[in-house]
C-alpha positions in Angstrom: 10.4 10.4 -15.5 10.8 9.7 -11.7 9.8 13.3 -11.2 10.0 14.1 -7.5 8.2 17.0 -5.9 11.6 18.7 -5.4 12.4 18.3 -9.1 9.0 19.5 -10.3 9.1 22.6 -8.1 12.9 23.2 -8.4 13.8 23.3 -4.8 16.5 21.4 -2.8 15.4 18.0 -1.5 16.9 18.8 1.9 14.4 21.7 2.3 11.5 19.2 2.3 13.3 16.9 4.7 14.1 19.7 7.1 10.5 20.8 7.0 9.6 17.3 8.2 7.7 16.2 5.0 8.2 13.5 2.4 9.6 14.4 -1.0 6.8 12.5 -2.9 6.9 11.1 -6.4 4.6 12.8 -8.9 4.7 9.8 -11.3 3.2 7.1 -9.0 2.2 6.7 -5.4 4.8 6.0 -2.7 3.6 3.0 -0.6 3.5 4.9 2.7 0.4 5.4 4.8 -0.8 7.5 7.7 -1.0 5.6 11.0 -3.6 7.2 13.3 -1.8 5.8 16.4 1.2 7.9 15.6 -1.0 11.0 15.8 -2.5 9.8 19.1 0.9 9.0 20.6 2.6 12.2 19.5 3.8 14.7 22.1 2.9 17.5 19.7 0.0 19.6 20.9 -1.4 20.0 17.3 -1.4 16.3 16.8 -3.3 15.8 20.0 -5.9 18.3 18.7 -6.1 16.4 15.4 -6.8 13.2 17.2 -9.5 14.9 19.4 -11.0 16.2 16.2 -11.2 12.7 14.7 -12.9 11.4 17.8 -15.3 14.4 17.8 -16.5 13.5 14.3 -17.0 9.9 15.4 -19.1 11.1 18.3 -21.2 13.1 15.8 -21.6 9.9 13.7 -22.7 8.0 16.9 -25.4 10.6 17.5 -26.6 10.3 14.0 -26.5 6.5 14.1 -29.1 6.5 16.9 -31.7 7.5 14.3 -32.9 5.6 11.2 -30.7 7.2 8.5 -31.4 7.0 4.8 -28.9 5.6 2.3 -28.0 9.2 1.1 -27.4 10.3 4.7 -25.1 7.3 5.4 -23.3 8.1 2.2 -22.9 11.7 3.2 -21.5 11.2 6.7 -20.1 7.7 6.8 -18.1 7.3 3.5 -14.6 8.6 3.0 -13.4 9.6 -0.4 -9.8 8.9 -1.3 -7.6 12.0 -1.1 -5.2 11.2 -3.9 -3.4 14.6 -3.7 -0.9 13.3 -1.2 0.5 10.7 -3.7 0.6 8.0 -1.0 -0.7 4.6 -1.6 -0.5 1.6 -3.9 -1.0 3.2 -7.4 1.8 2.3 -9.8 0.5 4.7 -12.4 -0.6 8.1 -11.2 -2.2 8.6 -7.8 -5.7 7.3 -8.1 -6.9 4.5 -5.8 -10.1 3.3 -4.2 -12.2 4.8 -1.5 -14.1 3.6 1.6 -17.5 3.1 0.0 -21.0 2.2 1.2 -20.0 -1.3 2.3 -17.6 0.2 4.8 -20.1 3.0 5.7 -22.8 0.5 6.7 -20.4 -1.4 8.9 -19.3 1.8 10.6 -23.0 3.0 10.9 -23.9 -0.3 12.6 -20.8 -0.5 14.9 -20.0 3.2 15.7 -20.8 2.4 19.4 -18.1 -0.3 19.3 -15.5 2.2 18.2 -16.3 4.8 20.9 -16.8 2.4 23.9 -13.3 1.6 25.3 -14.8 0.1 28.5 -12.4 2.3 30.5 -9.5 0.0 29.5 -7.5 1.9 26.9 -6.4 5.5 27.6 -8.0 6.8 24.5 -10.5 6.1 21.8 -9.4 5.2 18.3 -11.3 5.6 15.1 -9.3 2.8 13.4 -10.8 0.3 15.8 -13.6 -0.1 13.3 -11.1 -1.9 11.0 -10.9 -4.8 13.5 -14.5 -5.6 12.3 -14.0 -4.8 8.6 -12.7 -7.8 6.6 -11.5 -5.6 3.7 -9.4 -3.3 6.0 -5.9 -2.4 5.0 -3.3 0.3 5.5 -4.6 2.3 2.6 -8.1 2.3 4.0 -7.2 3.5 7.4 -4.9 6.1 5.9 -7.7 7.4 3.6 -10.1 7.7 6.5 -7.6 9.6 8.5 -6.6 11.9 5.7 -10.2 12.9 5.2 -10.5 13.9 8.9 -7.3 15.9 9.0 -7.4 17.3 5.5 -7.5 21.0 6.7 -4.3 20.5 8.7 -2.5 19.0 5.7 -3.6 21.9 3.5 -2.4 24.4 6.1 0.9 22.4 6.5 1.5 22.4 2.7 0.4 26.1 2.4 3.0 27.2 5.0 5.7 25.3 3.0 4.5 26.8 -0.3 4.5 30.4 1.0 8.0 30.0 2.4 9.8 28.1 -0.4 7.8 28.0 -3.7 7.2 30.6 -6.4 3.9 32.0 -7.5 4.5 30.4 -10.9 4.1 26.9 -9.3 1.4 27.7 -6.8 -2.2 29.1 -6.8 -5.1 29.7 -4.6 -7.2 26.6 -5.1 -10.5 25.4 -3.5 -10.3 22.2 -1.6 -13.6 20.4 -1.1 -14.7 18.7 2.1 -11.7 20.2 4.0 -13.5 20.3 7.4 -16.9 19.8 9.1 -19.3 22.4 10.3 -21.2 20.9 13.3 -23.8 23.6 13.3 -24.9 23.0 9.7 -23.9 19.3 9.9 -22.1 19.5 6.6 -18.6 19.6 5.1 -17.2 22.8 3.9 -14.7 23.9 1.2 -11.9 26.4 1.7 -9.3 28.1 -0.4 -5.5 27.5 0.2 -2.3 28.7 -1.5 -1.0 25.3 -2.8 1.4 23.8 -5.2 -0.3 22.2 -8.2 0.3 20.3 -11.4 -1.7 19.9 -14.6 -3.0 16.4 -14.6 -3.7 14.1 -17.6 -7.2 15.6 -18.0 -5.6 19.0 -18.4 -6.9 20.3 -15.0 -5.1 21.9 -12.1 -4.6 19.4 -9.3 -3.3 20.6 -6.0 -0.6 18.6 -4.1 -0.5 17.9 -0.4 2.7 17.3 1.6 2.5 14.9 4.6 4.7 15.0 7.7 7.0 12.0 8.0 6.2 11.4 11.6 2.6 10.4 10.7 3.7 7.7 8.3 4.7 4.1 8.1 5.1 1.4 5.4 3.7 -1.6 7.2 0.1 -2.2 8.4 -1.1 0.5 10.9 -0.4 -0.3 14.6 -4.0 -1.3 15.2 -5.1 -3.9 12.6 -7.0 -7.2 12.5 -4.0 -9.5 11.6 -1.9 -8.1 14.4 -4.9 -8.5 16.8 -5.1 -12.2 15.9 -1.4 -12.8 15.9 -1.2 -11.4 19.5 -3.9 -13.5 20.9 -1.6 -15.1 23.6 -0.3 -11.7 24.7 -3.8 -10.2 24.8 -5.0 -13.1 27.0 -2.2 -12.6 29.4 -3.0 -8.9 29.7 -6.7 -9.5 30.6 -6.9 -8.6 34.3 -10.5 -9.9 34.6 -10.0 -13.5 35.9 -13.5 -14.6 34.9 -13.2 -13.3 31.3 -9.8 -14.7 30.9 -10.9 -18.1 32.1 -14.0 -17.9 29.8 -11.9 -17.2 26.7 -9.3 -19.9 27.5 -12.1 -22.4 28.1 -13.8 -21.5 24.8 -10.6 -22.0 22.8 -9.6 -25.2 24.7 -13.0 -26.8 24.1 -12.6 -26.2 20.3 -9.1 -27.7 20.3 -10.2 -30.7 22.4 -13.0 -31.4 19.9 -10.5 -31.3 17.0 -8.1 -33.6 18.9 -10.9 -36.1 19.6 -11.9 -36.1 16.0 -8.3 -37.0 15.0 -8.2 -39.8 17.6 -11.3 -41.4 16.2 -9.7 -41.3 12.7 -6.4 -42.7 14.1 -4.7 -39.5 12.9 -2.2 -37.3 14.7 -3.4 -33.7 15.4 -1.5 -31.1 13.4 0.0 -28.2 15.1 -0.9 -26.0 12.2 -4.6 -26.9 12.4 -4.6 -26.4 16.2 -3.2 -22.8 15.7 -5.9 -22.1 13.1 -8.6 -23.3 15.5 -7.1 -21.2 18.3 -7.1 -18.0 16.2 -10.6 -18.6 14.7 -12.2 -19.2 18.1 -10.3 -16.3 19.7 -11.8 -14.0 17.0 -15.3 -15.6 17.5 -15.3 -15.0 21.3 -13.9 -11.5 20.8 -16.9 -10.6 18.7 -19.1 -11.8 21.6 -17.0 -10.0 24.1 -15.8 -6.7 22.5 -14.0 -5.8 25.7 -11.2 -8.1 24.4 -10.4 -5.6 21.6 -9.9 -2.9 24.2 -7.2 -5.0 26.0 -5.5 -5.3 22.6 -5.6 -1.5 22.0 -4.3 -0.9 25.5 -1.2 -3.0 24.6 -0.7 -0.9 21.5 -0.8 2.3 23.5 1.8 0.8 25.8 4.0 0.0 22.8 4.0 3.6 21.7 7.7 4.2 21.8 8.6 1.0 20.1 6.0 1.7 17.4 7.3 5.2 16.7 10.9 3.8 16.3 9.6 1.0 13.9 7.7 3.5 11.8 10.6 5.9 11.5 12.8 3.0 10.2 10.1 1.9 7.8 9.7 5.3 6.3 13.5 5.9 6.0 14.0 2.5 4.4 11.1 2.9 2.0 12.2 6.4 0.8 15.8 5.2 0.4 14.7 2.2 -1.6 12.1 3.8 -3.8 13.4 7.3 -4.2 17.2 7.3 -4.0 17.7 3.9 -5.7 15.1 4.7 -8.4 16.8 8.0 -9.1 20.1 6.2 -9.6 18.4 3.7 -11.8 16.9 6.5 -13.9 20.2 8.1 -14.4 21.6 4.8 -15.7 18.7 4.5 -18.1 19.1 8.0 -19.4 22.8 7.6 -19.9 22.4 4.4 -21.9 19.7 5.8 -24.1 17.0 3.7 -25.5 16.7 3.9 -29.3 13.1 4.3 -30.5 11.8 2.4 -33.5 8.2 3.4 -34.5 7.6 0.4 -36.8 6.9 -2.3 -34.2 4.0 -4.2 -32.9 3.0 -3.8 -29.3 4.7 -7.2 -28.5 7.9 -6.2 -30.3 8.0 -2.9 -28.5 7.4 -4.6 -25.1 10.2 -7.1 -25.9 12.7 -4.4 -26.8 11.9 -2.5 -23.6 12.3 -5.6 -21.5 15.6 -6.4 -23.2 16.7 -2.9 -22.5 15.5 -3.3 -18.8 17.5 -6.5 -18.6 20.6 -4.9 -20.1 20.5 -2.0 -17.7 20.1 -4.4 -14.7 22.6 -7.1 -15.7 25.3 -5.1 -17.6 25.1 -1.5 -16.3 25.2 -2.2 -12.5 21.5 -1.3 -12.0 21.1 -4.6 -10.2 22.8 -2.8 -7.2 19.7 -0.6 -6.9 17.5 -3.7 -6.4 19.1 -4.1 -3.0 18.9 -1.9 0.1 21.2 -2.4 3.1 22.3 -5.7 1.7 18.7 -7.0 1.4 17.0 -7.5 -2.0 13.9 -5.7 -3.1 11.5 -8.6 -3.0 8.2 -7.1 -4.0 7.0 -7.3 -7.6 5.5 -3.8 -7.2 9.0 -2.4 -6.7 10.3 -4.0 -9.9 7.1 -2.8 -11.7 7.8 0.7 -10.6 11.3 0.5 -11.9 10.1 -0.8 -15.3 8.2 2.5 -15.6 11.5 4.3 -15.8 12.5 2.6 -19.1 9.2 3.5 -20.7 9.8 6.8 -22.4 9.7 8.4 -25.9 7.2 6.0 -27.3 4.1 6.2 -29.4 2.9 3.1 -27.5 0.9 3.4 -24.3 2.0 1.4 -21.3 -0.8 1.1 -18.8 0.1 -0.2 -15.3 -2.4 -2.0 -13.1 -4.9 -2.3 -15.9 -8.1 -4.0 -14.7 -10.7 -4.8 -17.3 -12.8 -7.0 -15.1 -10.6 -10.1 -14.4 -7.9 -8.6 -12.1 -5.0 -6.3 -12.7 -2.4 -7.0 -15.4 1.0 -5.7 -14.5 1.4 -3.8 -17.8 -0.7 -3.6 -20.9 1.3 -2.2 -23.9 -0.9 -0.9 -26.7 -1.1 1.2 -29.8 -4.8 1.0 -30.5 -7.3 -1.7 -29.6 -6.0 -4.1 -32.2 -2.3 -3.9 -31.2 -1.9 -4.9 -27.5 0.3 -7.1 -25.4 0.1 -8.1 -21.7 3.3 -8.1 -19.7 3.4 -10.0 -16.4 6.2 -9.8 -13.8 7.1 -12.7 -11.5 9.7 -13.3 -8.8 11.4 -16.6 -9.2 11.0 -17.3 -5.5 7.2 -17.3 -6.0 7.0 -20.9 -7.2 3.2 -21.0 -6.9 2.9 -17.8 -9.0 5.0 -19.4 -11.7 2.8 -22.4 -11.9 -0.2 -20.2 -12.7 1.4 -17.4 -14.6 0.4 -18.4 -18.1 -3.2 -19.1 -17.0 -3.2 -15.7 -15.3 -1.7 -13.9 -18.3 -4.3 -15.6 -20.6 -7.1 -14.3 -18.4 -5.7 -10.8 -18.7 -5.3 -11.2 -22.4 -8.9 -12.2 -22.8 -10.1 -9.3 -20.6 -8.0 -6.9 -22.8 -9.0 -8.5 -26.1 -5.5 -9.3 -27.1 -3.5 -12.5 -27.9 0.0 -11.5 -27.1 1.7 -11.9 -23.7 5.2 -11.8 -22.2 6.3 -13.2 -18.9 9.3 -11.6 -17.2 10.9 -13.5 -14.3 13.5 -12.0 -11.9 15.8 -14.2 -9.9 18.1 -13.2 -7.1 19.9 -16.4 -6.2 21.4 -19.4 -8.0 18.9 -21.7 -6.4 16.0 -19.6 -7.8 17.6 -19.7 -11.3 17.8 -23.5 -11.1 14.1 -23.7 -10.0 13.1 -21.6 -12.9 15.1 -23.8 -15.3 13.4 -26.8 -13.9 10.0 -25.3 -14.3 10.8 -24.3 -17.9 12.1 -27.9 -18.8 9.2 -29.7 -17.0 6.6 -27.6 -18.9 8.5 -27.7 -22.2 8.9 -24.0 -22.5 12.4 -23.8 -23.7 11.4 -22.5 -27.2 9.6 -19.6 -25.5 12.8 -18.2 -23.9 13.5 -14.7 -25.3 10.2 -14.8 -27.2 7.5 -14.9 -24.5 9.6 -15.7 -21.4 12.5 -13.4 -20.3 14.7 -14.1 -17.4 16.5 -11.2 -15.7 19.5 -11.9 -13.5 19.4 -9.7 -10.4 22.1 -11.6 -8.4 24.7 -9.5 -6.7 27.2 -12.4 -6.2 28.0 -13.2 -9.9 28.9 -9.8 -11.4 32.6 -9.1 -10.8 34.1 -5.9 -12.3 35.8 -6.1 -15.6 39.2 -5.8 -14.0 38.7 -8.9 -11.9 37.6 -11.2 -14.7 
């Protein structure tokens, strides 16, 4: 329960921090991700070598892409398997996620020249530039790709820590596959390392990798598609080619003028929101026709190096404080209050009892305090989902988080056999659109999981949110479902005075 690396391997948490690594959770992923720009911008000699190694591999891919590769060759060289052993990512249960598959591989194969040609504008070349053309890009994808290409370093980094601080009882020489690339044989090689390990659910030894904090961030990586589009004005100002800048401005202005003319013919006033959409869409369109525009964006990111490093450091510190320290306190409260197990329940009854206990711990045992960090509330459903895991113990029922049986991921599916199941959905009260569709969503998940039972749990952090939920309940005639299928959890920090002040 909330087992951290330091707890599993019986060492001081401070030792990991002093080493520069993250004290990961071995229950579920921590939502932190490697940002390649932090490696590029680092003053550390080793990091510079790592970045050069990444670009060297991309040059190899560029050479191969000149030929007509088969599907199997593209799969061998251009796909990147998820390295789950670092316990970083989105997974709420365990450490398994998705990989960069053949769809990504084919985009990279087709556009490898785009990645390596910086038109002498940016100082360096950046592998993550490919994500500017990949619609399914995300921080986990860029992180996965980078981990694959620096895996040998991460193994060596973890091995040094293991030899210095861990016992032989907790470590073993284990073979790590695809740890590096041999350019003579044009193939990936495996290698043995002395690494910490756990026994996973399949009963197999699974090695663990530590990751340096100064490679990580919580938000999107510095170079990403959304940021590129959001910074269109700044990019345009940075273009020192007068002809190109005029061409881009003209392309965008013509599109805006066309929209404004259409509105005039309809006797309607142009909407600023629509104008901004047109501006962004056409900026992206002309950038694809003139890829040099992407290089001006990357140049700006390189110039922002110091600011980016400070932002990332704060993101990592905030995330670890929120998810590790607060969660540990929450666990201690849960343990001290003690949940009483009753084996003779249906899945729905068991889920209801766990939710009631969760509600009790938050509302009556001061655990609500751990839903805030630096005075700001934890506002992501994923964070509350992670905390709900901590009240799920000592049960014959199985609680599957992020279960996807074909129609999307249910928050939790509680089960004791195929005929005894219940879907549990979490919603933040501030997410009014989510509330409108929550029953429809839950019914879809129920159908996918072949069960009839569902429970909706709603968390509110303000009086206004509570009133909105009550309005939604009354308008939809759901009052009879309160404490049966709908549970409200009060997470406010302004209405819980101590007993002595009542």
